[in-house]
N, C-alpha and C positions, 0 to 999 in steps of 0.2 A: 434650631435643633435640626430641622430638615436640611438646611444648607450645610451644616456641619457634617451630617451623615453623608451627603452626596460628595462633599470634599473628601471625606475619608475613603469612600469607595473609589473616587477618581485617583486618589493618591495610591491606594492598594493596586489598582489595575496598571497604573503607569510604572510603579516600581516592579511589579511582577513581570511586566513586559521587558523591562530593562534587564532583570535577572535572566530571563529566557533568551535575550539577545546578547548576554554577556560575552560569550566567546566571539561573536562577530564584532562587537564594540571594541574588544581588546585587539582583535586582529585588524580592525579598520576597514574591513570588507567582509562580505558574506563568505562562509566557508564553502569551499568547493571540493568536488571529488571527481574522479575519472568519469563517472557516469553523467555528471552534470552537462558536459558538452554534448552528450548524445541527446538529451532533451532539447538543448538550445538549437541543435543543427536541424531538427525536423522542420522548422519553419522555412529555413533557408534552402535546404536540400530538396524539399518537396516529395519525399518518399518516407515510408514507414520502415522501421527497423525493430528487431526484437526487444521487447520490454521497455521501449522508450515512448511512453504515452504522449499523445499530442495535447491532451488536456493540460497536463503540467507545463508543457511547453508554452501554451497560450498564457498561463499564470505567470511564467517567467518573463514572457515578452512585455507584459504590462509594467514590470519592474525595471526594465532595461534602462529608460530615461533617468532613473534616480539610483542607478547602480545597485539595483535589486533590493534595496531597503524596504520598498513596499511589500515585497514577498515575505521578507522576514518578519515585518510587523504583522502581516496577515497570519502567518503560521503561529506566531507567539500570541496573537490576540485570540485566535480560535482556541488555542490551548487553555488560555485563562478562562474563556467563556465556558468551555466544556467542564472544566474543574469547578467553576463557580456553580453551574447547573447540578453537578454531582453532589456538591456539599448541600445545596438547597433541597435536592431530592430526599436527603437524609436528615433534614431537619436543622441544618446549620447555614441557611441562606442569608441571615441578617448579621453576619459576622465578617466584615471585610478584613479585619486584622487576621482572622483564621485563615482566609484565603491567602493573604500575603505569606503568612507563616508556612503554609503548606507548599507554596511555590518556592520559597526560600529553601526549604529543606529538600525538596525535589531537585533544585538547581545545584545544591551542594553535594547531595548524596547519589545522584543518578546522572544518567547521560542525557536527560531531557533537554537541557539548553543546547547541547551539541546538535540534537535533532532539529530543533526549532531555528538554529543559526546556520544550518547547511542547506544548500540548494539541491535537495533530494525529496523524493516522495515519501521517505520513511515515516515521517511524523503523522502522515495522513492515515496510516494503518492503525495507529493507536487511537487516534481521534475517532476513527470510524467505530471501533469496538465500543468506546465509551458512549458515543452518540447512540449507537444501536441499543445498548443496555438501557440508556434513559428513555428512548423512544418506546421500547417494547414493554418495560417493566415499571416505569415511573412517569408515563404520560400524564397521569392525573395531577402530578405536581407542576406541570408545565403550562404556559400560556399558549394560545393559538400560534402566535408568531414564533415562539420558541420551538414548537413542534414542527412548523413549516422549515424553520432554519436548520433543524436537525436533519430533516428528510434531504434538504439540499446539500448539506455538509456530507452526509453519507454518500449521496449520488456522486458528488465531485471527488470524494476521497476514493470511492471504488473505481472511478474512472482514471485515476492517476497510475494505476499498475494492475496487471492482470492478477497478481498474487493477492492483492488487497480485494479485488472483486471476488476472488475465490474464497477468501476469509468470510466475506459477507455471505456468500452462498452457504458455507458451512455453519455460520450462525443462524441463518434461516432454517436450515435442516434441524439443528439442535432445538430451536425454539418451537418448531412443528412437532418434534418428538415429544417435547415437554407438555405441549398442549394434549397430545394423545394419552400421555401417561396419566395425568391428573386433570380430568375434565371438571371436577368439582371446585378446583382452586379459583377463587374469584380474581386473582392476580395473575392469571394465565397471560403469557405473552401475546401481545397484539401483533399478528403477522402483517396486516395490510400495510401499515406504513413502511415496514422493512421491504416488503415485496415492491412497493411503489418506488422506493429509494433505488432498489437494484435495477428496476426497469429504466429509471431515469439515468442511472449510471451507465448502463449499456447504450442507451440512446446517445449519451454524451461521447462515449468512445467512437461510435460509428460517425456521428456528426463532425467531430474534430478530425477523424481520419479523412472524411470527405473534403473538409476545408484545405487540408494539406495535400492529400494524394489525389484529390479531384475524383474520388469514387468512394462508395461505401465500403470501408475495410476495417476490419478489426486489427488492433495492435497485435503483431505476431509475436511468437516467442514463448508461449505458455508451455508447449510440449518439449521445446528445446531446453528450457530450464529444467523440466522434470528429468529429461535425459541426463543433464549435467549432474543432477543430484544422484541419479542411478549409477552414473559413471564413477563418481567419488565413492559410492557405497560398494562397488564391485558387481553390481547387478547386471550392468551392460556386458561385462566380461562373461558372466554365467550364461547370459542369454545368447551371446554369439557362440560360446562353446558348445551350447546345446543345438543351435540351428545351422551353424556353418558346416560345409559350404552351402550357401543359399544365393541364388542369382539376384534375389531381391536387395541383398545387402552388400554394397561395396566395402563396407567396414569389415567384412570377413577376411579380406586380404591383409588388413592392417590391425587385426584385433590384438596382436601382441605388442603393437606400437602405441596403443592408446595410454594416455597419461591417467593417473588416478586423482587428478585435480581439475575441477571444472574450469576454474579461471584460466589455468594453463591451456586447456582444450580450446576454449572459446577465443582467448585473446593472446596466446603465446605459441600456437601450434602450426608449424608449417604444413602438417598433414591436413589439418582443418581447412587452411587456405587451399591447399591443393585439390580438395574434394569439393570445393565451391561454397564453403562456409554455410551460412543459414539457408541460402537460396538453394544450393546444391544438395545439401544433406537433410534439409527440412522434412521431406516425406519420410525418409529412412529413420531419422530420430524420432519422428512422431510414431511411427509403427512400433519401434522398440519400446518407447515409453508407455504405449497403450498395452502392448502385449506381455511385457515383462512382469507386471503384477499378477497377471493370470497364470503365467508359467511358474512363478516363484512368490506366492502370496505371502507365506510365513516370513520369508527373507525380506520382502518388501515392507511388511508391517514392522518388523523388528528394527530395520534400518532407519525407518522414519520416526521412530520414537525419540 
């Protein structure tokens, strides 16, 4: 009976992983996107660029000899593991066919298999949210090894992108507020594991940056991406209209030439190239991104919803 159950679990996991790798299997190779090359290049170029975390580059490097299939297997296996733990936390942990059914439905009705089949960091944001939920609210249903595994997964996931690290910080703030609101609830979130995971994630970002850039450095680009979102929302134009002329901002001379699309601005604008791209405009974009919500708080909140 025990061998039969183990075989059933093994079958459920293998088929689930196959579902999650379906697009790549059909394609005959891992799915790629424009940003994939940005992650790959970090090891060979030896310097950091905005939003291209070195941690994910190291993960990709490990899969190079086998055409990145180990990376896809890792992404899909972690997804199966997290979903299995979630089912277990809610009392459905001994039903391998249920796990298989849930994965099959998600593979047909959602974009999940496309996220696990592509060489991008996007899948790790979703894994982080579920792992954080389990670790803070359902730690009593987990074994010691599972809790350690979740902490490590959260740390690595947070280190794959600045935005994912910001999501983790937001979740920690929400958990802390929840503890303050109801101190009597016995199931209050346990903050220590999440704080530890975030600290490990930050350490991974710095350590990986040191490996590539030969110095302790954070992955750049956080404020630039915020600037891009504000550019699309028209907030940058409002800010420049209110502050120009201002010798601090070279953009004042070009405020009427700015596109309303962040992708066009960062990747297809001759003006952005002319002004020095991220290196040349970094401090200016940071200042605008920081000061705009102060000057236009209502506008910023409305646009971010």
